[in-house]
N, C-alpha and C positions, 0 to 999 in steps of 0.2 A: 974625438971617440966619444967622450961624456955627453956630448950634447945628440949623437946618433942614441947613446944606449938611452936618454932622457925620453926620446920619443919612440922609443923602440921600434927602431927601423929594421930588426927583420919581421916583425908583424905587419910592418905597413908595405913590406917590399910585395908580402905575401897578399897584403890584401889587394893591392894595385894590378900585381899577376893575376888575380881571380880576374879580377874588373876586365881585364886584356883578353882574357882564358873565353871569357863569354862570349866577348863581343869579337874577336877574332878567329876563336875557335868553333864558335857555334853559328852566331848573329850571321854572320858575315858570309859563311857555308848555305845560308838557305835562299838565297835571291830575292829576297825582296829589300824594300828602301827601309834605307833608315832614319830616323828625326835628325840624328847629330851628324855633320862631318867629323872627319877623322880626328883634326884638330879640335874642335868641339868637344867631342867624346874624352880626348885627354884632359881637356880642362875641369870636366866631369868626376875625371880620376883623382885630380889633383885637389878638388874640392873634397873630396870623401878622405883621400888620406892627409887630407890639412887639418880636417877636422878632427879624424882619430888620433892625428899627434896632439893637438889641444887636450883631447880627451886622455892620451896618455900622460899628460905632461901636469895637469890639476891633477890628475889621481896621485902620479908621484909627488909631489907638492905635499897632499894630506897624508900619504902613506910610510914617511920619513920615519916614524914612530914604529910601523908596522914593521916595515922593512927591514929598520933597526935590528929587532929582534928575529927576525924570518931568514933574510939574507941580505948581511950586514955591509957584503963584499959590492952588492949592487946599488946602494944606496948614493943619490948624484948630486939631491936637492942639499945645499947645507954643508956637502965636501967640497964638492966640483963645481958645483952651480950656485948661486946664490940664489936664495928664495924668490928676493926682487926682478931678477932677470929671468927666472922660470915663469912668473907670472907675467912678463913682460911678452918671452914668448907664446903662453897661452894666448894671450890678447890677439896678438900676430897672427896665429896659424889661425885662430877662430874667424875671425875676421875675414881673412882672405877668402878663408873654406867658405864663410856664407857669402861673400859678397860673388866669387863664382857662383855659387848655387843660383842666386838672385840673376845673374846678367845670363843661364842658362834657362832661367826657366821663363825669361822673357824671350830668347832664343826661339823656345817653342810655344810661343804667345800662349802658356801658362805660368801668371807671374804670382799666382797663389801658390804655387808647389813650390816655392822661395820658403815660405813658411815649414817646409818637411826640412831642409839644414839647419833651420832656427830650434825646431825643435830636439834634431839629435845631437847639438850643441848644447843648449840648455842641460838635455838626459843624460850629457856625460858627463854635465858640472854639477848636477845633483847626487847622480852615482857618486863621484868621489866625494862629494860633501856629507851627505846622509846616507842616500838610498844604500850604498855598499854595504852596512851597519844591518841592515834587516833582513829577515828571514828570507833564503831563498827570492827576495826582489831585484838583489844585485845581481846574481845567476842569469836570473831571467831577464834583464835588461842589456848586460854583456851581449848573451847570445841572439837576442830580437834586432837589437843593433848589426849585429854581423849577418843574420840573416835577411835586413832591412837593405845592404851593401850589395846585394844580387836585386831583391826587387827592384832597387833604383834603377837599375838597368833598362827595365822591362816600362818603368815610369817615363823615362825621359825619352828611349829609343823606340819601342814601339806602339805606346800608348797614342802622343800627338797624332800618327799616321793613318791611326784606325778609323775603316769607315765600314760600313754596311757589305760591301763586297767584299774585304779582306779581314774582316772581322775574325771567321773561324780560322784563318791560317795564323795571325797575329795571335788569337787568344789561344790556339794550341800552344806557341812559342811562348807565351807568355807563361801559360800554364807549367809548361819544363821548366821553366827559371824559378817559379815557385815551387816544385818539387825538389829541387837543387836548395831553395833556403830552408825550405823548411828539413832539409838534409841537414843542411848548415846550423841549422837553430839546433836540432837535438844533439848531434856532435859536441855541439861548443857549450851546450850546455851541463850534459854532461862532465865534460873536461872542467867546466867551472867549478862543480862541485868537487871532484879531485885535485883540482890546484886548492881549494879550501880543505881536503883533508891535508896537502903537502902543508898545509902551514899554519895550521890548527894552534899549536901552540903558540908564537907568536902574536896569531887569533883572538887567543884566548886571553893573554898578558893584557890585550889592548881592548879589551873589554866589547869585542867582533859579538856579533851574534848569527854567525854561520851555523850549517847543519851539521858538522860536527861534533859542534861546540855543544850544541842542544841535545842532538841524539846520541854523540858519542862517537868514535871513530871505527869501532865496529858495527856499529848497526847502520851505520851513513855507508862505509864500504859493500855490506849487504843488500843497502837500496840502489847502489850506484851498481852492486850485479844484476838488479832484477830489471834498473834501469837499461841497462845494457842490451838486454833481447830486443828493445826497442827497433835500433837500428838494425839488427841482425835478422830480424825478421821482416822489416820495410825493405831491404836491400836486398834479401831472398827472393824476394816476392817481385821486387822491383828485375830482378835480374831474369827468373824466369819466365813473367806475365812479357815484359816490354823486349826483352834481347834475346832470347834463345825462344820462345816462342817466333819470333819474326825474323831466325835462324841468321843474324847476328853473330859469330861465332866470335872475331874479336871482342868485343864489347863484351860478352857473354864471360868469356877467359880472364879480361881483363877485371871485368866485377869480381870473381870467383879471388884471383889471385894480391888483387889491389886492393879490395874493399872487404869483404865479407870476410876473407883468411886474418887478417889484422883485425878485425871487429871481435871475432870468433878469441883469438890471441889476447886481446883485453878482455874478455870476458871470464876467461879461464885465470888471469894474471891476478884480477881484481879480489876472485874471492880470497886469495892469500895475501894481499897484498899489506902493509904493517909498518913499516918502513917510511922515511921522508925521500928516501932514494927511490923505492920503489912505486911510489906517487909521482914521482918527479918523472919518472918513466914513462910511467903508463897515460900520465898527460903531456908527452913528446909523441908516443903512438897514437893518440888520439889528431895530435895535431896534423900529423902525416896521412892519416885516415882521411881526415878535410880533405888537404891537400889531393892527393890521389883521387879523391871521391869529384872535386870539382873537376879535376883533370879530364876525367873519363868524359864529360862533354865532346871532348874533343876526339877522342876514341872512341864513339858510338857515332857523333857526326861525320866523319869521314868511315868509317864502316858503312853506313847507309848510304853515303854518297857513291861510294867505290861499288858498294854491294860486295865487300868481299870477306 
């Protein structure tokens, strides 16, 4: 169980599930050719998950002091798993992930795409070792990497087969993936700031340079309140313009109940949030919003297919 905690298996399961949803709950329903066979797409998921697992491990290695202050019960490295073994696991996961990325890049005849996996792995390392301590840089990197895990689906499954004839259709599908990637980026960026609010005391003791430390908890909370209107407005506009206007009843109801309503709940609650428990709760709310937001692609796709 300690090894599973080390790689934050819940987050990895969500990452894998997200990529499965986009492939089999969206792209497969469009009756279009895809570049990767099913087993090759599974390898893409494994590559993504393994590199992410390596990122979590290296982050845990360098977060021992901070986690000891913020979440002492969650400290794994040095207590249950030695630092040497953790480094070995990090190296193994990262090498396998990058190697799979190299293989898949050659499968689609785009060997240069292997550099994407190398850059992601390197970014995760530098995030854990130095960038995490920079104001907002760490938050942006985490949010960007999650959103890129959506974009990479289009890069490997759509882009290689794009030609003049199918460009409009595949371009539209890639654009939809990009919309969801932007949604994932915004939600995760806000969530990272909320997590900084949750960990402000331990981060301050470790000399971190997070937004709550620089601005203070109250000002940062109000800033998050303002930022929360961005996904609310974008979601409301998307539901009205793309779902309601198209007569997609089930998609509209799903968006209102499972995405917009929780977003409004978050906006209301963040204004008065003060305690670590408050911020932990709201961080969890954002995680569920992200999950239901991703799942909406299945509901919308089925609603369009059966026109119900």
